[in-house]
C-alpha positions in Angstrom: -16.3 -21.4 -32.1 -13.0 -20.1 -33.2 -10.6 -18.2 -31.0 -9.3 -14.9 -32.4 -6.7 -12.8 -30.7 -5.4 -9.5 -32.1 -2.4 -7.7 -30.5 -1.1 -4.3 -31.4 2.4 -4.3 -33.1 5.2 -3.5 -30.8 7.4 -0.5 -31.5 11.2 -1.1 -31.2 11.7 2.4 -30.0 9.4 1.8 -27.0 9.8 -1.9 -26.0 8.3 -1.5 -22.5 5.0 0.2 -23.4 1.7 -1.4 -23.0 -0.1 -2.8 -26.1 -3.7 -3.1 -27.0 -5.2 -6.6 -27.3 -8.7 -7.8 -28.3 -10.1 -11.3 -28.4 -13.2 -13.1 -29.6 -14.4 -16.6 -28.9 -13.5 -16.7 -25.2 -15.8 -18.6 -22.9 -18.4 -16.7 -21.0 -19.4 -13.2 -21.8 -19.0 -11.9 -25.4 -18.7 -8.2 -24.5 -16.5 -6.7 -21.8 -13.0 -6.1 -20.7 -10.2 -8.7 -20.7 -8.5 -9.8 -17.5 -6.6 -12.8 -16.0 -5.5 -14.2 -12.7 -1.9 -13.0 -13.3 -2.8 -9.3 -13.5 -5.8 -9.3 -11.2 -7.0 -6.0 -12.8 -9.9 -5.7 -15.2 -8.7 -4.4 -18.6 -5.1 -5.7 -18.3 -3.6 -9.0 -19.3 0.0 -10.2 -19.5 1.7 -11.4 -22.6 2.3 -14.8 -21.0 -1.5 -15.2 -20.8 -1.8 -15.5 -24.6 -0.2 -18.9 -24.8 -2.1 -20.2 -21.8 -5.4 -19.0 -23.4 -4.6 -20.7 -26.7 -3.7 -24.0 -25.1 -6.8 -23.9 -22.9 -8.9 -23.3 -26.0 -7.3 -26.2 -27.8 -7.7 -28.3 -24.6 -3.9 -29.0 -24.5 -2.3 -29.6 -21.2 -0.1 -26.7 -20.3 3.6 -27.5 -19.7 4.8 -27.2 -16.1 7.3 -24.5 -16.9 4.9 -22.2 -18.7 3.7 -19.0 -16.9 0.4 -17.2 -17.4 -3.3 -18.0 -17.0 -6.2 -18.1 -19.4 -7.8 -14.7 -20.4 -11.4 -14.2 -19.4 -14.0 -11.4 -20.0 -15.5 -9.4 -17.1 -17.8 -6.4 -16.7 -18.6 -3.9 -19.5 -16.3 -2.2 -22.0 -15.3 1.3 -20.9 -13.0 2.5 -23.7 -12.3 6.0 -22.4 -11.3 4.5 -19.0 -9.0 2.0 -20.7 -7.3 4.8 -22.8 -6.9 6.8 -19.6 -5.4 3.9 -17.8 -2.9 3.0 -20.5 -1.8 6.6 -20.9 -1.2 6.9 -17.1 0.7 3.6 -16.8 2.9 4.5 -19.7 4.4 7.5 -17.9 4.9 6.0 -14.4 8.3 4.5 -15.0 9.8 7.6 -16.5 8.5 9.9 -13.7 9.6 8.0 -10.6 13.2 9.1 -10.2 12.5 12.7 -11.3 9.7 13.0 -8.7 12.0 11.7 -6.0 14.6 14.2 -7.1 12.2 17.1 -6.8 11.1 15.9 -3.4 14.7 15.7 -2.1 15.5 19.0 -3.7 12.6 20.7 -1.9 13.9 19.2 1.4 17.4 20.5 0.6 16.0 24.0 -0.1 14.1 23.9 3.2 17.3 23.0 5.1 19.2 25.8 3.3 16.6 28.3 4.2 16.7 27.3 7.8 20.5 27.0 8.1 21.1 30.1 10.2 19.1 29.0 13.2 19.7 25.7 15.0 16.1 25.4 16.1 14.9 26.1 12.6 17.4 23.6 11.1 16.0 20.9 13.5 12.5 21.8 12.4 13.5 21.4 8.7 15.0 18.0 9.5 11.7 16.9 11.0 9.4 18.4 8.4 11.5 17.1 5.5 11.9 13.6 6.9 8.2 13.3 7.6 7.4 14.8 4.1 9.2 11.9 2.4 7.2 9.5 4.5 4.0 11.1 3.2 5.1 10.6 -0.4 3.0 7.4 -1.1 -0.2 9.1 0.1 0.4 12.2 -2.0 1.4 10.0 -5.0 -2.1 8.4 -4.8 -3.6 11.9 -4.8 -1.7 12.9 -7.9 -2.7 9.6 -9.5 -6.4 10.6 -9.1 -5.6 14.0 -10.8 -3.3 12.5 -13.5 -1.6 15.9 -14.2 1.2 16.8 -16.4 4.7 15.8 -15.3 5.8 19.3 -14.1 2.5 19.7 -12.2 2.9 16.3 -10.5 6.5 17.0 -9.5 5.5 20.4 -8.0 2.6 18.9 -6.1 4.9 16.3 -4.5 7.5 18.9 -3.7 5.0 21.2 -2.0 2.4 18.9 -0.4 4.8 16.4 1.2 6.8 19.0 3.3 3.5 20.7 4.2 2.0 17.5 5.5 5.3 16.7 7.3 5.2 20.1 9.0 1.6 19.7 9.9 2.0 16.3 11.4 5.0 17.5 13.4 3.0 20.4 14.7 0.0 18.3 15.7 1.6 15.2 17.1 4.9 16.3 18.4 8.2 14.5 18.7 8.7 11.5 18.3 5.1 10.4 17.6 4.6 12.2 14.2 5.6 9.1 12.0 2.3 7.6 13.1 0.4 10.1 10.9 1.9 9.1 7.5 1.9 5.4 8.6 -1.8 5.3 9.4 -2.7 7.4 6.4 -0.7 5.2 4.0 -2.0 1.9 5.2 -5.6 3.2 5.3 -5.4 4.7 1.8 -4.0 1.4 0.4 -6.7 -0.6 2.1 -9.5 1.8 1.0 -8.3 1.8 -2.6 -8.3 -2.0 -2.7 -11.8 -2.2 -1.2 -13.2 0.5 -3.5 -11.5 -0.8 -6.6 -10.4 2.7 -7.6 -6.9 1.5 -8.7 -5.2 4.6 -7.4 -2.2 2.7 -6.1 -1.7 1.0 -9.4 -1.8 4.4 -11.2 0.5 6.1 -8.6 4.2 6.6 -8.8 4.5 4.5 -5.6 2.7 1.5 -7.1 3.9 -1.5 -9.0 6.1 -0.5 -12.0 4.1 -1.4 -15.2 7.4 -1.5 -17.2 8.3 -4.8 -15.5 5.2 -6.4 -17.1 4.7 -8.8 -14.2 2.3 -7.1 -11.8 -0.2 -4.3 -12.0 -1.9 -4.8 -8.7 -1.1 -4.9 -5.0 1.7 -3.3 -3.0 4.9 -2.9 -5.1 8.1 -4.6 -4.0 9.8 -1.3 -3.2 6.9 -0.2 -1.0 6.7 -3.5 0.9 9.8 -3.0 3.0 9.2 0.8 3.2 5.8 0.2 4.7 7.2 -2.2 7.3 9.8 0.4 8.3 7.2 3.2 8.5 4.8 1.2 10.7 7.7 0.1 13.0 8.7 3.7 13.5 5.0 4.6 14.2 4.7 2.0 16.9 8.1 2.9 18.4 7.1 6.6 18.5 3.7 5.7 20.1 5.4 3.6 22.8 8.1 6.2 23.7 9.3 6.2 26.4 9.1 2.4 26.5 10.1 -0.5 28.6 10.4 -4.2 27.6 7.2 -5.8 28.6 3.8 -6.9 27.6 2.6 -3.5 26.5 5.5 -3.0 24.1 5.7 -6.5 22.4 1.9 -6.7 22.2 1.7 -3.4 20.4 4.3 -4.5 17.9 2.6 -7.9 17.3 -0.8 -6.3 16.7 0.6 -3.7 14.3 2.5 -6.4 12.4 -0.6 -8.5 12.1 -2.7 -5.6 10.8 0.0 -4.7 8.2 0.3 -8.3 7.1 -3.4 -8.5 6.5 -3.4 -5.4 4.4 -0.4 -6.5 2.3 -1.7 -10.1 2.0 -5.3 -9.3 1.2 -6.6 -11.0 -2.0 -7.9 -7.7 -3.4 -4.3 -6.4 -3.3 -2.9 -9.5 -4.9 -2.0 -11.7 -1.9 1.5 -10.4 -1.6 3.3 -13.5 -0.3 6.7 -11.8 -0.1 5.2 -8.8 1.7 3.7 -11.1 4.3 7.0 -12.8 5.0 8.8 -9.5 5.2 6.3 -8.1 7.7 6.1 -11.3 9.8 9.9 -11.7 10.1 10.6 -8.0 10.9 7.8 -7.6 13.5 8.6 -10.9 15.0 12.2 -9.8 15.5 10.9 -6.6 17.2 8.6 -8.6 19.4 11.4 -11.0 20.4 13.7 -8.0 21.3 10.9 -6.5 23.5 10.2 -9.7 25.5 11.6 -9.3 29.0 13.8 -12.1 30.2 13.3 -14.4 27.2 16.1 -16.8 26.3 17.8 -16.6 23.0 16.3 -19.9 21.9 12.8 -18.7 22.5 13.5 -15.4 20.6 14.9 -17.3 17.6 11.9 -19.7 17.6 9.5 -16.7 17.4 11.4 -15.2 14.5 11.6 -18.5 12.6 8.0 -19.6 13.2 6.5 -16.2 12.2 6.6 -16.5 8.4 5.2 -20.1 8.6 2.3 -18.9 10.7 1.8 -15.9 8.4 1.8 -18.0 5.2 -0.7 -20.4 6.8 -3.0 -17.6 7.7 -2.6 -16.1 4.2 -3.6 -19.5 2.6 -6.8 -19.5 4.7 -7.6 -15.9 3.7 -6.9 -16.7 0.0 -9.1 -19.8 0.1 -12.0 -18.1 1.8 -12.0 -14.8 -0.1 -10.9 -16.0 -3.6 -12.0 -19.6 -3.4 -8.5 -20.7 -4.1 -8.1 -18.6 -7.2 -5.8 -15.9 -5.7 -2.2 -15.4 -6.5 -0.9 -17.3 -3.5 -3.0 -20.5 -4.1 -2.6 -20.2 -7.9 1.2 -20.0 -7.8 2.2 -22.2 -4.8 -0.6 -24.3 -3.4 -1.8 -25.5 -6.8 1.7 -26.6 -8.0 1.6 -30.1 -9.4 5.1 -31.1 -8.2 8.1 -30.0 -6.2 9.7 -29.2 -9.6 7.2 -26.4 -10.2 7.9 -24.8 -6.9 11.6 -25.1 -7.6 11.2 -23.4 -11.0 9.1 -20.6 -9.4 11.9 -20.0 -6.8 14.6 -20.1 -9.6 12.7 -17.5 -11.7 12.4 -15.2 -8.7 16.2 -15.3 -8.0 17.0 -14.9 -11.6 14.9 -11.7 -11.7 16.5 -10.5 -8.5 20.0 -11.0 -10.0 19.0 -9.0 -13.1 17.7 -6.2 -10.8 21.1 -6.1 -9.0 22.9 -5.4 -12.3 20.4 -2.8 -13.5 21.6 0.8 -13.8 22.8 2.4 -10.6 21.4 -0.5 -8.4 24.9 -2.0 -7.6 26.1 1.4 -6.2 22.8 1.9 -4.3 22.9 -1.6 -2.9 26.5 -1.1 -1.7 25.6 2.2 -0.1 22.6 0.7 1.6 24.7 -2.2 3.0 27.3 0.2 4.3 24.7 2.5 5.9 23.0 -0.5 7.5 26.2 -1.8 8.9 27.2 1.6 10.2 23.8 2.0 11.9 24.3 -1.3 13.8 27.9 -0.5 14.6 27.1 2.9 16.1 23.5 2.2 17.2 24.0 4.0 20.5 24.9 7.2 18.7 22.3 6.7 16.0 19.6 6.4 18.6 21.0 9.0 21.0 18.1 11.4 20.5 15.8 8.7 22.1 18.5 7.5 24.5 18.6 3.9 23.3 14.8 3.4 23.9 14.0 -0.3 23.8 11.1 0.1 21.3 13.3 2.3 19.0 16.2 -0.1 19.2 13.9 -3.0 18.3 12.5 -0.9 15.4 16.1 -0.3 14.1 17.0 -4.0 14.0 13.6 -4.9 12.6 13.8 -2.3 9.8 17.2 -3.7 8.6 15.8 -7.2 8.8 12.8 -6.1 6.6 15.2 -4.9 3.9 17.5 -7.9 4.1 14.7 -10.5 4.1 13.0 -8.7 1.3 16.2 -8.7 -0.8 16.5 -12.5 -0.3 13.0 -13.6 -1.1 11.6 -11.1 -3.6 12.2 -11.0 -7.3 13.1 -7.3 -7.0 16.0 -8.3 -4.8 18.2 -5.4 -3.6 15.5 -2.8 -4.3 13.8 -3.8 -1.0 17.0 -3.3 0.9 17.6 0.1 -0.6 14.0 1.2 0.1 14.1 0.0 3.7 17.4 1.8 4.4 16.2 5.0 2.6 13.0 5.0 4.6 14.9 4.3 7.8 17.3 7.2 7.1 14.3 9.6 6.8 13.0 8.4 10.1 16.4 8.9 11.7 16.6 12.4 10.2 13.3 13.1 12.0 14.6 11.8 15.3 17.8 13.9 15.0 15.6 16.9 14.5 14.6 16.7 18.2 13.5 20.1 19.4 16.1 22.0 21.4 13.8 22.4 24.4 13.5 18.7 24.8 17.3 18.2 24.5 17.9 20.9 27.1 15.3 19.3 29.4 16.9 15.9 29.0 20.3 17.3 29.8 18.9 19.0 32.9 17.2 15.8 34.1 20.5 13.9 33.6 22.3 16.4 35.8 19.7 16.7 38.6 17.9 13.4 38.9 19.3 10.0 40.0 20.2 7.4 37.5 17.4 5.0 36.3 14.7 7.6 36.5 12.2 7.2 33.6 11.6 10.4 31.7 8.2 11.8 31.3 6.3 11.1 28.1 7.5 13.2 25.2 11.0 13.8 26.6 14.1 12.2 25.2 15.8 9.5 27.3 19.4 10.5 27.9 22.1 7.9 27.7 24.0 7.7 31.0 27.7 8.1 31.0 29.1 4.6 31.7 32.3 5.9 33.2 30.5 8.2 35.7 27.9 5.5 36.6 30.7 2.9 37.2 32.7 5.3 39.4 29.5 6.3 41.4 28.6 2.7 42.1 32.1 1.8 43.2 32.4 4.8 45.6 29.2 3.7 47.4 30.6 0.3 48.3 33.1 -0.7 51.0 36.7 -1.1 49.7 36.6 -4.9 50.2 33.4 -5.3 48.1 34.4 -3.1 45.1 36.2 -5.7 42.9 33.4 -8.2 43.1 30.8 -5.6 42.5 32.7 -4.2 39.5 33.0 -7.7 38.0 29.3 -8.4 38.5 28.4 -5.1 36.8 30.6 -5.9 33.9 28.8 -9.2 33.4 25.5 -7.5 33.6 26.5 -4.9 31.0 
């Protein structure tokens, strides 16, 4: 009836690597793999779980400020699979930035090869931007293969642009982002239901070097997924008008993404649910026709409350109250525990802000986001200020800002959201020349206010020309009043 825990010695040269641990005397099964509520993955426990296990064995009440949960035994022992998992998780952190560099270098080479022809250059913009959006899906594929570093980099650099070019060819502009969005969300949900752990082993999954989470959607992917799905919905609605069809599509897409990110099998991502709810609620509020500002603000403020309430119900029904959400928040014994949880998250976010090149990346993301809002008419000129795309732009920036304020990774979510949004804008600016010419011809020949056909860009009207035309059609006595009214409307 004794508890024995053996932990591999830590090497000072590799402080972030995973260590082997074995235990005997745990309640329940005597043979199997170790796990805990903190990790949510069989075969993996956290260092903070050791103290919680010892106190539980000694029947000592755990202090409120202590993290971790008791270790338990599940399933059978598969030593080769554990060795494969620890070998894969040990290389994820060091491969992430080089893999991204290879992917961006492949995009740059594609642009260089197509630089002589404007039409080819636009195609390279579209294929490269879509290729980056395909990266999470391809990263899960390479995780299943577990190749050497050079092979994994080459697969990402080749397969992502190929998938981007294929989706651009099959779906056409500007609906192609729906292909990587649907594929990414479907792959994450299927991986969680099948228990294959491909997301955990992929370069787009949670970073094991942080030692906090090995399951669910990583913080950097939470905001990126929100931006990707927003672009997919905006592309599907184009050309759009504010109304029931537009805001209902945004609401349904947001609810589906919140269910995927908040699923208990994925780890009940509380922060991800809040990011999705706020960003999509903002898009819905912007697409409501004739709604007052107070009503729009109420929708945005109430959305995370409704989302967290729904997440609590899902967690209670699917995990019987043992999921991450209920375990960390709903089962807190006092307001002090909730306050300590919030303080720890902001301390981690502050440390992330001062890590490596993150201060520079955060500053660039803030400048890029402010510039996109300042010159939004120019940024969205390929789609002519389409209402759905305008709502997606505001909601994407909101996803990054809200994620930076509530997640323990802090500014990483803002950088990921701005980077993903930049790839989407590169795709939009790669609008085919034929569509641009067709839009210009429609602007010259058709009266103002004519809605373009599906698949054609919506040209921005010239405000000077429109004002002069309206004034010339009125009697001289009515022109000042009409001009003032149009100014108020604008």
